[in-house]
C-alpha positions as a printed NumPy array, in Angstrom:
array([[-24.408,  -5.103,  12.134],
       [-22.981,  -7.372,   9.413],
       [-23.386,  -5.129,   6.803],
       [-21.104,  -2.651,   8.417],
       [-18.584,  -5.299,   9.496],
       [-18.601,  -6.691,   5.616],
       [-18.556,  -2.63 ,   4.513],
       [-15.499,  -2.373,   7.291],
       [-13.79 ,  -5.274,   6.073],
       [-13.942,  -4.122,   1.643],
       [-12.564,  -0.679,   2.58 ],
       [ -9.946,  -2.108,   4.295],
       [ -9.421,  -4.893,   1.897],
       [ -8.845,  -1.944,  -0.69 ],
       [ -6.746,   0.212,   1.462],
       [ -4.415,  -2.687,   1.608],
       [ -4.506,  -3.397,  -2.622],
       [ -3.862,   0.242,  -3.093],
       [ -1.145,   0.31 ,  -0.734],
       [  0.197,  -2.916,  -2.698],
       [ -0.169,  -2.066,  -5.741],
       [  1.779,   1.714,  -4.774],
       [  4.279,  -0.53 ,  -3.643],
       [  4.812,  -2.353,  -7.033],
       [  4.907,   1.012,  -8.909],
       [  7.973,   2.241,  -6.702],
       [  9.603,  -0.72 ,  -6.988],
       [  9.204,  -0.792, -10.882],
       [ 10.283,   3.198, -10.732],
       [ 13.392,   2.447,  -8.76 ],
       [ 16.897,   1.987, -10.424],
       [ 17.851,  -0.51 ,  -6.703],
       [ 16.922,  -1.6  ,  -3.955],
       [ 18.141,   1.108,  -1.862],
       [ 16.048,   3.527,  -3.641],
       [ 13.231,   1.565,  -3.033],
       [ 13.585,   0.849,   0.149],
       [ 14.013,   4.446,   1.136],
       [ 10.735,   5.584,  -1.222],
       [  8.789,   2.43 ,   1.046],
       [  9.896,   3.865,   4.227],
       [  9.107,   7.674,   3.487],
       [  5.492,   5.707,   2.374],
       [  5.234,   5.117,   6.438],
       [  6.529,   8.398,   7.209],
       [  3.572,  10.205,   5.535]])
C-alpha cells in the first residue's frame, strides 16, 4: 500500500514539475505579460 502511495505521489510531483516547466517556457517566449497570461489560461482550458 505504501508503495502505491509513493508512486502516486511521485507521479503527482512529476506532473506538477512538468507543468511549471511548461509555464516557464511560455513566459520566456512571450513579449509581454498579457500574452503570457493568455497562453497560460489556454493551458487550463485543455
